[in-house]
NUVOVO-108868 format. One record per residue (C-alpha): residue number from 1; x, y, z; residue in three letters. Coordinates in Angstrom, 2 decimals. Layout:
> NUM	X	Y	Z	ALA .
...
This chain:
> 1	-25.58	88.61	-36.58	MET .
> 2	-25.61	91.71	-38.76	GLN .
> 3	-24.79	93.72	-35.61	PHE .
> 4	-21.64	91.55	-35.05	LEU .
> 5	-20.60	92.01	-38.73	LYS .
> 6	-20.95	95.93	-38.27	ASN .
> 7	-18.97	95.78	-35.12	LEU .
> 8	-16.21	93.62	-36.76	LEU .
> 9	-15.98	96.13	-39.63	ALA .
> 10	-15.72	98.97	-37.30	SER .
> 11	-13.30	97.56	-34.99	VAL .
> 12	-11.26	96.27	-38.04	LEU .
> 13	-11.52	99.80	-39.86	GLY .
> 14	-10.33	101.65	-36.57	THR .
> 15	-7.45	98.93	-36.30	PHE .
> 16	-6.19	99.60	-39.81	ILE .
> 17	-6.87	103.47	-39.38	ALA .
> 18	-4.54	103.37	-36.47	ILE .
> 19	-1.76	101.45	-38.06	VAL .
> 20	-1.89	103.65	-41.02	LEU .
> 21	-1.47	106.52	-38.66	ALA .
> 22	1.42	104.99	-37.10	PHE .
> 23	3.12	104.33	-40.43	VAL .
> 24	2.51	107.97	-41.45	PHE .
> 25	3.91	109.46	-38.35	LEU .
> 26	7.04	107.11	-38.53	PHE .
> 27	7.50	108.15	-42.08	ILE .
> 28	7.22	111.78	-41.01	ILE .
> 29	9.69	111.15	-38.01	ILE .
> 30	12.06	109.62	-40.30	ALA .
> 31	11.83	112.24	-42.91	GLY .
> 32	12.35	115.01	-40.36	VAL .
> 33	15.46	113.28	-39.14	ALA .
> 34	16.75	112.75	-42.53	SER .
> 35	16.04	116.49	-43.33	SER .
> 36	17.92	117.34	-40.15	ILE .
> 37	20.95	115.32	-41.17	ASP .
> 38	20.99	116.60	-44.71	SER .
> 39	20.59	120.26	-43.29	THR .
> 40	23.81	119.57	-40.87	ASP .
> 41	25.46	117.98	-44.12	ALA .
> 42	25.52	121.46	-45.69	VAL .
> 43	29.51	122.20	-45.57	ASN .
> 44	31.23	125.20	-47.22	VAL .
> 45	34.72	123.99	-48.39	ARG .
> 46	37.84	126.19	-48.45	ASP .
> 47	38.39	127.67	-51.75	LYS .
> 48	34.75	127.20	-52.98	SER .
> 49	32.84	129.05	-55.68	VAL .
> 50	29.48	130.11	-55.03	LEU .
> 51	27.29	129.33	-57.90	THR .
> 52	24.11	131.24	-58.84	ILE .
> 53	21.84	128.95	-61.15	ASN .
> 54	18.30	130.67	-60.47	LEU .
> 55	15.49	128.95	-62.59	GLN .
> 56	12.84	129.12	-59.73	LYS .
> 57	10.28	132.05	-59.29	PRO .
> 58	11.81	134.54	-56.93	VAL .
> 59	9.58	136.08	-54.15	THR .
> 60	10.46	139.13	-51.93	ASP .
> 61	10.38	136.83	-48.78	ARG .
> 62	11.30	133.15	-48.66	SER .
> 63	8.18	130.88	-49.14	PRO .
> 64	7.12	129.51	-45.77	ASN .
> 65	8.77	125.94	-45.50	GLN .
> 66	6.52	123.47	-43.55	PHE .
> 67	8.27	120.48	-41.56	GLU .
> 68	6.04	118.27	-43.34	LEU .
> 69	7.47	119.56	-46.82	GLU .
> 70	10.90	119.35	-45.13	THR .
> 71	10.32	115.79	-43.77	ALA .
> 72	9.57	114.61	-47.52	PHE .
> 73	12.48	116.61	-48.75	ASP .
> 74	10.07	118.55	-50.87	LEU .
> 75	11.95	121.55	-52.63	ASP .
> 76	10.17	124.92	-52.26	ALA .
> 77	8.53	126.17	-55.50	GLU .
> 78	10.15	129.43	-55.17	ALA .
> 79	13.16	131.14	-53.70	ILE .
> 80	13.23	134.23	-51.62	GLY .
> 81	14.94	137.72	-52.83	LEU .
> 82	15.65	138.06	-48.82	ASP .
> 83	17.73	134.75	-48.89	LYS .
> 84	19.72	135.47	-52.26	ILE .
> 85	20.81	139.00	-51.06	LEU .
> 86	21.71	137.72	-47.81	ALA .
> 87	23.89	134.89	-49.16	SER .
> 88	25.51	137.32	-51.54	ILE .
> 89	26.28	139.70	-48.68	ARG .
> 90	27.65	136.90	-46.45	ALA .
> 91	29.85	135.50	-49.39	ALA .
> 92	31.32	138.76	-49.70	LYS .
> 93	33.01	138.39	-46.27	ASP .
> 94	33.28	134.59	-46.26	ASP .
> 95	36.90	133.73	-46.50	ASN .
> 96	36.15	129.99	-47.93	ARG .
> 97	34.33	131.99	-50.98	ILE .
> 98	36.82	132.72	-53.72	GLU .
> 99	34.20	134.04	-56.15	GLY .
> 100	30.85	133.63	-57.75	ILE .
> 101	30.07	131.89	-60.96	SER .
> 102	26.74	132.68	-62.65	ILE .
> 103	25.47	129.74	-64.53	GLU .
> 104	22.62	128.96	-66.67	HIS .
> 105	20.05	131.06	-65.05	THR .
> 106	16.57	131.48	-66.28	PHE .
> 107	15.44	134.39	-64.28	LEU .
> 108	11.60	134.25	-63.27	GLN .
> 109	12.10	137.52	-61.15	SER .
> 110	10.79	141.06	-61.64	GLY .
> 111	12.91	143.96	-62.85	MET .
> 112	13.14	145.32	-59.54	SER .
> 113	14.25	142.00	-57.98	GLN .
> 114	16.84	141.54	-60.91	THR .
> 115	18.14	144.84	-60.26	GLN .
> 116	18.47	144.35	-56.41	ALA .
> 117	20.44	141.03	-57.15	MET .
> 118	22.59	142.87	-59.55	ARG .
> 119	23.31	145.63	-57.13	ASP .
> 120	23.94	143.24	-54.57	ALA .
> 121	26.68	141.39	-57.02	LEU .
> 122	28.35	144.84	-57.86	SER .
> 123	28.80	145.28	-54.15	ASP .
> 124	30.37	141.95	-53.71	PHE .
> 125	32.86	142.73	-56.39	LYS .
> 126	34.37	145.51	-54.06	GLU .
> 127	35.88	142.37	-52.02	SER .
> 128	38.28	141.87	-54.84	GLY .
> 129	36.71	138.54	-55.43	LYS .
> 130	36.00	137.48	-58.97	PHE .
> 131	32.30	137.02	-60.72	ILE .
> 132	32.27	135.05	-63.88	TYR .
> 133	28.99	134.20	-65.81	ALA .
> 134	28.44	131.67	-68.36	TYR .
> 135	25.20	130.42	-70.22	HIS .
> 136	24.23	128.52	-73.35	ASP .
> 137	22.08	131.15	-74.51	PHE .
> 138	21.20	134.50	-72.49	TYR .
> 139	17.70	135.78	-72.42	THR .
> 140	17.75	139.73	-72.41	GLN .
> 141	17.08	139.62	-68.57	LYS .
> 142	19.65	136.94	-67.79	ASP .
> 143	22.02	139.00	-69.76	TYR .
> 144	21.19	142.18	-68.01	TYR .
> 145	21.85	140.29	-64.59	PHE .
> 146	25.01	138.76	-66.10	ALA .
> 147	26.65	141.75	-67.36	SER .
> 148	27.70	142.57	-63.69	VAL .
> 149	30.12	139.84	-64.17	ALA .
> 150	33.95	140.52	-64.72	ASP .
> 151	33.78	138.21	-67.74	SER .
> 152	30.70	136.89	-69.53	VAL .
> 153	30.98	133.64	-71.66	PHE .
> 154	28.47	131.84	-73.96	VAL .
> 155	28.45	128.65	-75.70	HIS .
> 156	29.67	128.56	-79.36	PRO .
> 157	26.45	127.71	-80.49	GLU .
> 158	24.29	129.84	-78.39	GLY .
> 159	24.00	133.67	-78.36	GLY .
> 160	22.50	136.59	-76.47	VAL .
> 161	18.91	138.03	-76.92	ASP .
> 162	19.10	141.84	-76.94	ILE .
> 163	16.18	143.16	-78.45	SER .
> 164	14.63	145.98	-76.33	GLY .
> 165	11.46	145.77	-74.26	LEU .
> 166	7.94	145.17	-75.52	GLY .
> 167	4.50	144.62	-73.85	SER .
> 168	1.40	142.75	-75.63	GLU .
> 169	-2.40	143.20	-74.23	ILE .
> 170	-5.33	141.23	-75.53	LEU .
> 171	-8.25	143.18	-76.57	TYR .
> 172	-11.53	141.45	-75.96	LEU .
> 173	-14.54	143.64	-77.02	LYS .
> 174	-15.36	141.71	-80.41	GLU .
> 175	-14.64	138.31	-78.21	PHE .
> 176	-17.50	139.46	-75.95	GLN .
> 177	-19.99	140.32	-78.80	ASP .
> 178	-19.19	136.79	-80.28	ILE .
> 179	-19.59	134.66	-77.06	THR .
> 180	-22.23	136.68	-75.50	GLY .
> 181	-20.12	136.97	-72.27	VAL .
> 182	-19.71	140.62	-71.36	GLN .
> 183	-18.30	142.83	-68.79	MET .
> 184	-20.15	145.95	-67.60	GLN .
> 185	-17.50	148.65	-66.76	VAL .
> 186	-17.42	151.78	-64.59	ILE .
> 187	-14.25	153.32	-64.10	ARG .
> 188	-12.50	156.51	-62.89	SER .
> 189	-9.44	157.88	-64.34	GLY .
> 190	-8.42	158.56	-67.90	ALA .
> 191	-5.56	156.01	-67.75	TYR .
> 192	-7.64	153.40	-65.88	LYS .
> 193	-7.03	150.86	-68.47	SER .
> 194	-7.34	147.72	-66.44	ALA .
> 195	-10.85	147.60	-68.05	VAL .
> 196	-9.93	148.92	-71.53	GLU .
> 197	-9.78	145.41	-73.26	PRO .
> 198	-13.32	145.06	-72.58	PHE .
> 199	-14.30	148.35	-74.30	LEU .
> 200	-12.39	148.70	-76.99	ARG .
> 201	-10.64	146.81	-79.95	ASP .
> 202	-7.53	148.91	-79.97	GLU .
> 203	-5.40	150.29	-77.44	MET .
> 204	-6.01	154.11	-76.37	SER .
> 205	-3.66	156.79	-76.94	ASP .
> 206	-3.38	157.22	-73.05	GLU .
> 207	-2.63	153.65	-72.39	ASN .
> 208	-0.04	153.49	-75.16	ARG .
> 209	1.71	156.60	-73.84	GLN .
> 210	1.89	155.18	-70.19	GLN .
> 211	3.25	151.87	-71.25	ILE .
> 212	5.69	153.33	-73.79	ARG .
> 213	6.82	155.64	-70.82	SER .
> 214	7.30	152.85	-68.65	LEU .
> 215	9.31	150.76	-71.09	LEU .
> 216	11.72	153.76	-71.84	ASP .
> 217	12.15	154.40	-68.32	SER .
> 218	13.07	150.51	-67.77	PHE .
> 219	15.36	150.37	-70.83	TRP .
> 220	17.23	153.54	-69.80	LYS .
> 221	17.74	151.98	-66.26	GLU .
> 222	19.19	148.72	-68.22	MET .
> 223	21.36	150.69	-70.49	LEU .
> 224	23.02	152.55	-67.52	VAL .
> 225	23.97	149.33	-65.98	LYS .
> 226	24.92	147.52	-69.22	MET .
> 227	27.00	150.36	-70.21	GLU .
> 228	29.20	149.27	-67.28	GLU .
> 229	30.87	146.86	-69.71	ARG .
> 230	33.62	148.99	-71.19	THR .
> 231	33.21	147.71	-74.79	ALA .
> 232	29.47	149.06	-74.62	LEU .
> 233	27.57	152.23	-74.80	ASN .
> 234	24.00	153.48	-74.95	ALA .
> 235	24.28	154.22	-78.64	LYS .
> 236	25.83	150.88	-79.55	LYS .
> 237	23.25	148.80	-77.46	ILE .
> 238	20.28	150.22	-79.15	ASN .
> 239	21.97	149.44	-82.47	GLN .
> 240	22.42	146.09	-81.16	ILE .
> 241	18.85	145.70	-80.04	ALA .
> 242	17.52	147.00	-83.44	SER .
> 243	19.40	144.66	-85.47	GLY .
> 244	19.49	141.54	-83.03	LEU .
> 245	23.25	141.66	-83.72	ASP .
> 246	24.07	139.64	-80.54	ALA .
> 247	21.74	136.53	-81.32	SER .
> 248	24.77	134.67	-82.79	VAL .
> 249	27.48	133.88	-80.28	ALA .
> 250	30.52	134.60	-82.67	ALA .
> 251	29.22	138.17	-83.44	ASN .
> 252	28.29	138.77	-79.64	ALA .
> 253	31.96	138.46	-79.10	VAL .
> 254	32.96	140.50	-81.84	LYS .
> 255	30.90	143.38	-80.91	ILE .
> 256	31.80	142.88	-77.27	GLY .
> 257	28.47	141.94	-75.76	VAL .
> 258	30.44	138.82	-74.33	VAL .
> 259	34.13	138.06	-73.80	ASP .
> 260	34.44	134.78	-75.19	ASN .
> 261	32.88	131.33	-76.52	THR .
> 262	33.28	128.52	-74.40	LEU .
> 263	32.16	124.86	-74.15	LEU .
> 264	30.78	123.81	-70.70	ARG .
> 265	33.96	121.95	-69.85	ASN .
> 266	36.27	124.65	-71.02	GLU .
> 267	34.31	126.88	-68.68	TYR .
> 268	35.06	124.58	-65.78	ARG .
> 269	38.69	124.50	-66.60	LYS .
> 270	38.64	128.29	-66.73	LEU .
> 271	37.24	128.35	-63.02	LEU .
> 272	39.92	126.14	-62.10	LYS .
> 273	42.74	128.33	-63.49	ASN .
> 274	41.07	131.16	-61.74	GLN .
> 275	41.52	128.93	-58.60	MET .
> 276	44.95	128.00	-59.42	ASP .
> 277	43.91	124.42	-59.56	LEU .
> 278	45.32	121.50	-61.79	GLU .
> 279	43.13	119.87	-64.28	ASP .
> 280	42.59	116.63	-61.98	ASP .
> 281	42.07	118.78	-58.82	ASP .
> 282	38.24	118.93	-57.76	LYS .
> 283	36.77	122.55	-58.23	LEU .
> 284	34.68	123.25	-54.93	ASN .
> 285	31.28	124.70	-55.71	THR .
> 286	28.28	125.26	-53.46	ILE .
> 287	24.77	126.25	-55.04	ASP .
> 288	23.26	129.40	-53.55	ILE .
> 289	20.34	127.42	-52.48	GLU .
> 290	22.50	125.23	-50.18	ASP .
> 291	24.80	128.20	-49.08	TYR .
> 292	21.67	130.03	-47.77	GLN .
> 293	21.13	127.57	-45.31	GLN .
> 294	24.30	128.54	-43.72	THR .
> 295	23.58	132.25	-43.47	VAL .
> 296	20.94	134.44	-41.56	LYS .
> 297	18.81	136.48	-43.69	SER .
> 298	18.16	139.17	-41.09	HIS .
> 299	19.85	142.89	-41.35	LEU .
> 300	21.68	143.87	-38.30	GLY .
> 301	22.64	142.09	-34.83	ASN .
> 302	21.43	144.44	-32.16	GLY .
> 303	18.97	144.51	-29.38	LYS .
> 304	16.11	146.57	-30.63	ASP .
> 305	13.91	145.23	-33.73	ARG .
> 306	12.99	146.58	-36.81	ILE .
> 307	9.83	144.93	-38.20	ALA .
> 308	9.74	144.05	-41.83	VAL .
> 309	6.10	143.21	-42.82	VAL .
> 310	5.79	141.53	-46.24	TYR .
> 311	2.75	142.52	-48.39	ALA .
> 312	2.98	140.36	-51.40	GLN .
> 313	0.25	139.67	-54.01	GLY .
> 314	-3.30	140.78	-54.76	GLU .
> 315	-5.34	142.61	-52.08	ILE .
> 316	-8.36	140.69	-51.09	ILE .
> 317	-11.15	141.33	-48.73	TYR .
> 318	-10.76	138.56	-46.03	GLY .
> 319	-8.13	136.87	-44.21	GLU .
> 320	-5.04	136.80	-46.86	GLY .
> 321	-2.05	134.46	-46.57	GLY .
> 322	1.44	134.22	-48.14	GLU .
> 323	0.79	135.44	-51.41	PHE .
> 324	-2.43	137.45	-50.81	GLN .
> 325	-2.86	140.47	-48.78	ILE .
> 326	-6.08	140.42	-46.67	GLY .
> 327	-6.88	143.13	-44.25	GLN .
> 328	-7.52	140.45	-41.35	GLU .
> 329	-4.14	138.83	-41.20	LEU .
> 330	-2.54	142.40	-41.84	PHE .
> 331	-4.28	144.29	-39.10	ILE .
> 332	-3.65	141.32	-36.50	ARG .
> 333	0.10	141.44	-37.50	THR .
> 334	0.37	145.20	-37.15	LEU .
> 335	-1.43	145.04	-33.75	LYS .
> 336	0.99	142.22	-32.44	LYS .
> 337	3.92	144.33	-33.59	ILE .
> 338	2.55	147.32	-31.60	LYS .
> 339	2.56	145.22	-28.65	GLU .
> 340	6.13	144.36	-28.81	ASN .
> 341	8.40	146.75	-26.63	ASP .
> 342	11.44	145.72	-28.49	ARG .
> 343	10.14	146.99	-31.91	THR .
> 344	11.23	150.57	-32.74	LYS .
> 345	10.09	150.87	-36.34	ALA .
> 346	8.22	149.21	-39.31	VAL .
> 347	9.12	148.64	-42.74	VAL .
> 348	6.36	147.60	-44.93	ILE .
> 349	7.69	145.63	-48.15	ARG .
> 350	5.07	146.12	-50.91	VAL .
> 351	5.04	144.18	-53.86	ASN .
> 352	1.15	144.21	-55.04	SER .
> 353	-0.98	144.97	-57.98	PRO .
> 354	-3.61	146.19	-55.57	GLY .
> 355	-7.05	144.66	-55.45	GLY .
> 356	-9.99	145.30	-53.09	SER .
> 357	-10.33	149.07	-52.36	SER .
> 358	-12.08	148.44	-48.98	LEU .
> 359	-9.36	146.15	-47.94	SER .
> 360	-6.82	148.69	-48.92	SER .
> 361	-8.83	151.53	-46.80	GLU .
> 362	-8.97	149.11	-43.84	LEU .
> 363	-5.12	148.55	-43.97	ILE .
> 364	-4.45	152.27	-44.54	TYR .
> 365	-6.26	152.92	-41.32	GLN .
> 366	-4.33	150.51	-39.36	GLU .
> 367	-0.91	151.66	-40.76	ILE .
> 368	-1.96	155.15	-39.65	GLU .
> 369	-2.77	154.03	-36.07	ALA .
> 370	0.50	152.19	-36.01	LEU .
> 371	2.30	155.44	-36.97	GLN .
> 372	1.07	157.00	-33.56	GLU .
> 373	3.54	154.70	-31.59	GLU .
> 374	6.22	154.37	-34.20	MET .
> 375	7.54	155.34	-37.68	PRO .
> 376	6.66	153.33	-40.60	VAL .
> 377	8.68	153.48	-43.86	VAL .
> 378	7.50	151.63	-47.09	VAL .
> 379	9.79	149.81	-49.51	SER .
> 380	8.38	149.07	-52.79	MET .
> 381	9.24	145.95	-54.82	GLY .
> 382	8.33	145.26	-58.48	ASP .
> 383	4.64	146.76	-58.02	LEU .
> 384	3.29	148.98	-55.66	ALA .
> 385	0.43	149.98	-57.81	ALA .
> 386	-3.11	151.21	-57.13	SER .
> 387	-4.45	149.42	-53.96	GLY .
> 388	-0.56	148.72	-53.46	GLY .
> 389	-0.08	152.34	-53.49	TYR .
> 390	-2.89	153.01	-51.56	TYR .
> 391	-1.75	151.26	-48.55	ILE .
> 392	1.75	152.75	-48.77	ALA .
> 393	0.56	156.39	-49.44	ALA .
> 394	0.31	157.32	-45.65	GLY .
> 395	4.00	156.06	-44.65	ALA .
> 396	6.28	158.51	-43.09	ASP .
> 397	8.86	157.81	-45.95	TYR .
> 398	8.71	155.80	-49.14	ILE .
> 399	11.54	154.24	-51.12	PHE .
> 400	10.98	152.66	-54.39	ALA .
> 401	13.54	150.84	-57.01	GLU .
> 402	13.93	152.79	-60.23	PRO .
> 403	12.09	149.90	-62.03	THR .
> 404	9.31	149.70	-59.56	THR .
> 405	5.75	149.99	-61.26	ILE .
> 406	3.68	152.38	-59.05	THR .
> 407	0.96	154.94	-59.10	GLY .
> 408	-2.21	153.48	-60.83	SER .
> 409	-4.25	156.04	-58.52	ILE .
> 410	-7.53	155.11	-59.99	GLY .
> 411	-10.73	152.80	-59.49	VAL .
> 412	-12.96	150.80	-61.47	PHE .
> 413	-15.64	148.52	-61.05	GLY .
> 414	-16.42	145.33	-63.37	ILE .
> 415	-19.39	143.27	-63.29	LEU .
> 416	-20.03	140.08	-65.60	PRO .
> 417	-22.89	139.76	-67.71	LEU .
> 418	-24.23	136.56	-69.48	VAL .
> 419	-27.70	137.58	-70.44	GLU .
> 420	-26.99	137.27	-74.33	ASP .
> 421	-25.17	133.68	-73.66	LEU .
> 422	-28.01	132.38	-71.65	ALA .
> 423	-30.40	133.42	-74.02	GLU .
> 424	-28.62	131.69	-76.97	ASN .
> 425	-28.63	128.50	-74.68	TRP .
> 426	-32.45	128.88	-73.98	GLY .
> 427	-31.89	130.14	-70.15	VAL .
> 428	-33.92	132.95	-68.89	ARG .
> 429	-33.79	134.61	-65.47	ALA .
> 430	-36.96	136.03	-63.76	GLU .
> 431	-36.82	138.18	-60.76	GLN .
> 432	-39.28	139.06	-57.97	VAL .
> 433	-38.33	141.66	-55.43	SER .
> 434	-39.70	143.75	-52.65	THR .
> 435	-38.16	146.94	-53.92	HIS .
> 436	-36.66	148.24	-56.98	PRO .
> 437	-33.13	147.96	-56.11	ASN .
> 438	-33.32	144.81	-53.97	ALA .
> 439	-31.59	142.97	-56.96	LEU .
> 440	-28.88	145.82	-57.68	LEU .
> 441	-26.99	143.35	-59.81	TYR .
> 442	-27.31	139.99	-61.41	SER .
> 443	-24.94	138.40	-64.36	PRO .
> 444	-28.22	137.48	-65.94	MET .
> 445	-29.54	141.02	-66.35	LYS .
> 446	-28.05	144.24	-67.76	SER .
> 447	-27.46	146.92	-65.16	LEU .
> 448	-30.34	149.47	-64.63	THR .
> 449	-29.65	152.89	-65.11	PRO .
> 450	-30.32	153.47	-61.24	PRO .
> 451	-27.95	150.73	-60.62	ALA .
> 452	-25.40	151.80	-62.80	ARG .
> 453	-25.57	155.41	-61.10	GLN .
> 454	-25.34	153.99	-57.70	GLU .
> 455	-22.17	152.09	-58.65	ILE .
> 456	-20.76	155.21	-60.42	ARG .
> 457	-21.39	157.22	-57.36	GLN .
> 458	-19.54	154.34	-55.04	GLN .
> 459	-16.58	154.49	-57.26	ILE .
> 460	-16.60	158.32	-57.54	LYS .
> 461	-16.56	158.25	-53.57	ARG .
> 462	-13.78	155.66	-53.52	VAL .
> 463	-11.76	157.56	-55.77	TYR .
> 464	-12.12	160.90	-53.71	SER .
> 465	-11.03	159.10	-50.72	THR .
> 466	-7.87	157.65	-52.58	PHE .
> 467	-6.89	160.96	-53.55	LEU .
> 468	-7.44	162.46	-50.17	GLU .
> 469	-5.43	159.58	-48.63	ARG .
> 470	-2.60	160.37	-51.07	VAL .
> 471	-2.74	164.08	-50.63	ALA .
> 472	-2.73	163.97	-46.77	ALA .
> 473	0.49	161.26	-47.05	GLY .
> 474	2.36	163.12	-49.79	ARG .
> 475	1.74	166.52	-48.47	ASN .
> 476	0.05	167.48	-51.54	MET .
> 477	-3.13	168.98	-52.51	SER .
> 478	-6.06	166.90	-54.05	VAL .
> 479	-5.71	168.90	-57.09	GLU .
> 480	-1.96	167.99	-57.28	GLU .
> 481	-2.39	164.54	-56.83	VAL .
> 482	-5.14	164.31	-59.20	ASP .
> 483	-3.06	165.71	-62.07	LYS .
> 484	-0.57	162.48	-61.54	VAL .
> 485	-3.22	160.05	-60.54	ALA .
> 486	-6.26	159.39	-63.07	GLN .
> 487	-4.89	155.66	-63.05	GLY .
> 488	-1.86	156.40	-64.64	ARG .
> 489	1.08	153.97	-64.03	VAL .
> 490	4.71	155.47	-63.36	TRP .
> 491	8.15	153.71	-63.00	SER .
> 492	9.95	154.35	-59.60	GLY .
> 493	12.35	156.65	-61.35	SER .
> 494	9.29	158.92	-62.59	ASP .
> 495	7.27	158.54	-59.61	ALA .
> 496	10.25	160.16	-57.56	TYR .
> 497	10.31	162.90	-59.87	ASN .
> 498	6.71	163.79	-59.65	ILE .
> 499	6.69	163.34	-55.69	GLY .
> 500	4.81	160.06	-55.20	LEU .
> 501	7.94	158.36	-53.54	VAL .
> 502	10.42	159.92	-51.56	ASP .
> 503	14.04	158.27	-52.60	SER .
> 504	15.09	155.42	-54.90	LEU .
> 505	16.48	152.52	-53.03	GLY .
> 506	15.78	148.97	-52.05	GLY .
> 507	14.90	147.31	-48.63	LEU .
> 508	18.31	147.59	-47.06	GLU .
> 509	18.22	151.43	-47.49	GLU .
> 510	14.49	151.47	-46.35	ALA .
> 511	15.55	149.50	-42.97	VAL .
> 512	18.55	151.74	-42.39	ALA .
> 513	16.22	154.86	-42.74	TYR .
> 514	13.74	153.63	-40.35	ALA .
> 515	16.29	152.80	-37.76	ALA .
> 516	17.36	156.38	-38.23	LYS .
> 517	13.82	157.82	-37.73	LEU .
> 518	13.59	155.53	-34.53	ALA .
> 519	16.90	156.84	-33.39	ASP .
> 520	18.55	153.52	-33.03	THR .
> 521	21.82	152.18	-34.39	ASP .
> 522	21.51	148.65	-32.29	SER .
> 523	18.85	146.70	-34.21	TYR .
> 524	18.01	143.54	-36.19	ARG .
> 525	15.15	142.84	-38.60	THR .
> 526	12.17	140.58	-37.88	ALA .
> 527	10.01	139.30	-40.59	ASN .
> 528	6.28	139.23	-40.55	TYR .
> 529	3.70	138.12	-40.94	PRO .
> 530	4.37	135.12	-38.84	LYS .
> 531	2.60	131.60	-40.48	PHE .
> 532	1.57	128.63	-38.80	SER .
> 533	3.51	125.36	-39.17	ASP .
> 534	0.32	123.18	-38.49	ASP .
> 535	-1.41	120.84	-40.87	PHE .
> 536	-4.34	123.00	-41.96	GLU .
> 537	-1.69	125.64	-43.06	SER .
> 538	0.03	123.01	-45.04	PHE .
> 539	-3.16	121.99	-46.71	LEU .
> 540	-3.78	125.58	-47.53	GLN .
> 541	-0.48	125.88	-48.99	SER .
> 542	-1.30	123.08	-51.33	LEU .
> 543	-3.88	125.42	-52.94	GLN .
> 544	-2.88	127.19	-56.57	PRO .
> 545	-0.18	129.50	-56.11	SER .
> 546	0.90	132.43	-58.44	PRO .
> 547	3.91	130.62	-59.82	PHE .
> 548	4.14	129.20	-63.06	GLY .
> 549	0.92	131.00	-64.47	GLN .
> 550	1.04	132.32	-67.91	THR .
> 551	-0.55	135.73	-68.58	ALA .
> 552	-3.58	134.09	-70.03	ILE .
> 553	-4.01	131.55	-66.97	GLY .
> 554	-3.70	134.74	-64.46	LYS .
> 555	-6.56	136.45	-66.64	SER .
> 556	-8.75	133.24	-66.49	ILE .
> 557	-8.20	132.97	-62.92	GLN .
> 558	-9.14	136.84	-62.60	TYR .
> 559	-12.26	136.31	-64.47	PHE .
> 560	-13.24	133.26	-62.47	GLN .
> 561	-13.20	135.35	-59.43	SER .
> 562	-15.47	137.66	-60.79	LEU .
> 563	-18.02	135.10	-61.41	PHE .
> 564	-17.44	133.14	-57.97	SER .
> 565	-19.19	135.69	-56.00	ASN .
> 566	-20.90	138.17	-58.50	PRO .
> 567	-23.45	139.52	-55.76	THR .
> 568	-20.97	140.47	-53.29	THR .
> 569	-20.87	144.52	-53.05	GLN .
> 570	-17.76	144.35	-51.07	ILE .
> 571	-15.22	143.38	-53.98	ASP .
> 572	-16.83	144.82	-57.10	HIS .
> 573	-14.78	148.22	-56.73	ILE .
> 574	-11.26	147.59	-57.30	GLN .
> 575	-8.13	149.58	-57.10	ALA .
> 576	-6.03	147.62	-59.13	ARG .
> 577	-3.18	147.86	-61.53	ILE .
> 578	-4.21	148.37	-65.49	PRO .
> 579	-2.20	145.18	-66.63	PHE .
> 580	0.38	142.66	-66.46	ASP .
> 581	3.63	143.75	-67.81	LEU .
> 582	5.87	141.06	-68.87	ASN .
> 583	9.43	142.12	-69.61	ILE .
> 584	11.77	139.70	-71.20	ARG .
């Protein structure tokens, strides 16, 4: 009797599972059909205004959109710089687009990404089409972006934040003493300040110098662009920033920061007047996220291929993914490119703070092998620092934006210690081993002098290799590299002046130069790595992403990673940027 009950339960369970599977499949098919219909429904009407309302995080490459996400009409959590730039380029020559309206942006993009978008809009203006900008209140980055417009408007109760640039770093030495959670640090380079907050209660002169130098370089670049508005000059903008003179809308108009104050409906009426429309006529607008579905994001239309390999995120030892650089996926990608006879050159787009030194070396070696077959050019985005610079150093040519953060040629090791905390809670660790260094490191015990010396030697060796790689790639002596290394961070402009990059420019310039090196003028770009659209990949995409994290959240995640596998000897030596620089 019990057997029959179990059998009946199994049959019933199987039947329910099959029914649910069919229902789920039906929903997916219906969703796919719906998404196809909605995609086909994107229509650009004549006499339209392209609206740019960017409120999502911006990544260099558009996030991979899985069919399952499309089926359920799930919006991507970020928007790709590649699609934004392609849309602006297409709009320039699209007779249906009369102009661009920058509206209510809340930019979550890096400085180099923002500059690239601004430069694309500046190029758009050469078509003779208009660009207007409107916001209730402009943050400093939003205003920098909007200042390219022919006219800039703000709500009467709003204003403009022009206050200069600043950076804040938390120091944790006393916090460690209080909690009993400590970080054992070994570093290389006078400027390698990624670990400084664990060692000091205040900022070192070297760290303050490099951060101030970065901020000054970025501010200088912003001034050059904002000076394009005829009412402003560098001296006046600095005075405005010091006095916060543009924070009230009426005063922002008076001093020439914006052209006028308008209510939202008045701004719409202004757009209609620009389009020669009557008050009751409909104003045709299309958002850039919809418009991008109608344009192709690749550059060129020729027969040859220029591979663009995106290296986004922290460098880890392992597989990697869309927002993490792992040597396995990267090496596999480069090998695949090498096997494609149509590919004539490679551009590696680096946007990374660095990470695992071993993974960086493995990627460097594979890029060096690829150069035997075809030219390799690097395009640096917002970040190409430490390990990010390591993988770029050997390229045939390096482009950086003026506001790229790069350099940080240095190495450190950081090992958590919870011995004091454990003792406070009555926890003790006893160790038994066959040899003195069998337990080289444990978070429950302080490093022994021999262990510390061994790790110091490892870091010294990695730093020496790092210097040699940069020296070989940049045609400099090791001594020359060491003078600009020591873990110091440089802006793209300064890196160009000291020889760490070859030219200032963006991805488009890098692609054109790669084609020149490959001696081809008939090409189009192809993006890599290629990502699967299977269910397993979709589930992996649901894991926490870098978007929406605060600086504190990033720090907590980093500390968690230190504890997650503390005995691993592969990853404790890091080539990583010394801080997160958040610029408003």
